[in-house]
PLY file of the C-alpha trace (Angstrom):
ply
format ascii 1.0
element vertex 116
property float x
property float y
property float z
element edge 115
property int vertex1
property int vertex2
end_header
0.00 0.00 0.00
1.42 3.35 -1.05
1.47 6.25 1.32
-0.22 9.41 0.14
1.35 11.48 2.92
4.31 11.33 5.24
3.60 11.91 8.95
6.34 13.06 11.30
6.38 14.41 14.84
7.79 17.83 15.69
10.29 17.52 18.55
9.20 15.46 21.57
5.65 16.75 22.19
3.73 14.05 20.37
5.87 11.22 21.71
5.44 12.40 25.31
1.69 12.55 24.82
1.63 9.11 23.18
3.64 7.49 25.97
1.22 8.88 28.56
-1.64 6.91 26.98
-2.75 3.32 27.67
-1.52 0.78 25.08
-5.01 0.30 23.56
-5.26 4.04 22.99
-1.73 4.19 21.53
-2.77 1.52 19.03
-5.84 3.57 18.08
-3.61 6.65 17.59
-1.40 4.63 15.23
-4.48 3.53 13.26
-5.52 7.16 12.83
-1.99 8.14 11.72
-2.03 5.25 9.24
-5.35 6.55 7.85
-3.83 10.03 7.47
-0.84 8.51 5.64
-2.77 6.25 3.29
-6.25 7.68 2.57
-6.49 10.09 -0.35
-9.35 11.82 1.48
-9.14 11.46 5.24
-12.63 11.24 6.82
-13.47 14.20 9.07
-14.09 11.88 12.02
-10.30 11.22 11.86
-8.94 14.61 10.85
-10.66 17.96 11.13
-9.65 21.53 10.39
-9.82 23.82 13.43
-11.81 26.92 12.53
-10.19 30.22 13.36
-6.62 28.91 12.97
-4.10 29.19 10.17
-3.89 25.63 8.95
-4.20 23.73 12.22
-5.96 20.36 12.24
-6.86 17.89 14.97
-6.51 14.16 14.59
-9.46 12.70 16.46
-9.08 9.60 18.61
-12.04 7.98 20.36
-12.01 4.81 22.39
-15.17 3.96 24.28
-16.32 7.19 25.87
-12.78 8.63 26.03
-11.65 11.20 23.48
-8.18 12.53 22.64
-6.94 15.06 20.16
-3.57 15.40 18.46
-2.85 18.70 16.74
-1.14 18.65 13.37
-0.68 20.65 10.20
0.34 20.14 6.59
3.70 21.31 5.29
4.65 21.27 1.60
1.51 19.43 0.58
2.03 15.83 1.64
3.98 16.22 4.86
1.94 16.15 8.06
3.57 17.46 11.24
2.24 16.10 14.56
2.30 18.47 17.51
0.91 18.18 21.04
-2.05 16.09 22.14
-4.49 16.09 25.05
-7.44 14.24 26.55
-10.66 15.98 25.56
-12.94 16.53 28.53
-15.22 19.30 27.22
-17.39 19.90 24.15
-15.10 22.55 22.72
-11.37 22.17 22.23
-9.77 24.32 24.98
-8.37 27.60 23.64
-5.10 27.15 25.60
-4.47 23.79 23.88
-5.00 25.41 20.47
-2.69 28.29 21.46
0.01 25.81 22.47
-0.27 24.04 19.11
-0.15 27.34 17.23
3.01 28.27 19.12
4.64 24.96 18.18
3.62 25.41 14.53
5.23 28.88 14.48
8.40 27.45 16.07
8.52 24.71 13.42
8.37 27.24 10.57
10.94 29.52 12.24
13.38 26.61 12.56
12.72 25.55 9.00
13.46 29.05 7.71
16.70 29.20 9.70
17.87 25.90 8.19
17.23 26.93 4.59
0 1
1 2
2 3
3 4
4 5
5 6
6 7
7 8
8 9
9 10
10 11
11 12
12 13
13 14
14 15
15 16
16 17
17 18
18 19
19 20
20 21
21 22
22 23
23 24
24 25
25 26
26 27
27 28
28 29
29 30
30 31
31 32
32 33
33 34
34 35
35 36
36 37
37 38
38 39
39 40
40 41
41 42
42 43
43 44
44 45
45 46
46 47
47 48
48 49
49 50
50 51
51 52
52 53
53 54
54 55
55 56
56 57
57 58
58 59
59 60
60 61
61 62
62 63
63 64
64 65
65 66
66 67
67 68
68 69
69 70
70 71
71 72
72 73
73 74
74 75
75 76
76 77
77 78
78 79
79 80
80 81
81 82
82 83
83 84
84 85
85 86
86 87
87 88
88 89
89 90
90 91
91 92
92 93
93 94
94 95
95 96
96 97
97 98
98 99
99 100
100 101
101 102
102 103
103 104
104 105
105 106
106 107
107 108
108 109
109 110
110 111
111 112
112 113
113 114
114 115
């Protein structure tokens, strides 16, 4: 099966989040990442644009009644950058979690510009 996209994590944020999760949930996260990598059109129950942001998406993970979100964004078309994640306890995604992800996205682009 060919990958449509490449998914990478920015720094240690995603890994730290992943390691804090139970194994069953980690496996579900990997399934969602695999869907993002391989599906031409990723269903919105897996990946959704966050309104009011500049290109920020949330990968949506649900297991039983528990819900988690992993922030990510697209770079150069087919590259997906994973950022921080959190357990979702409220209807709306907390503003401070979005702000944290936006900060990480800015840092990623700053570093990228410095390297080029």
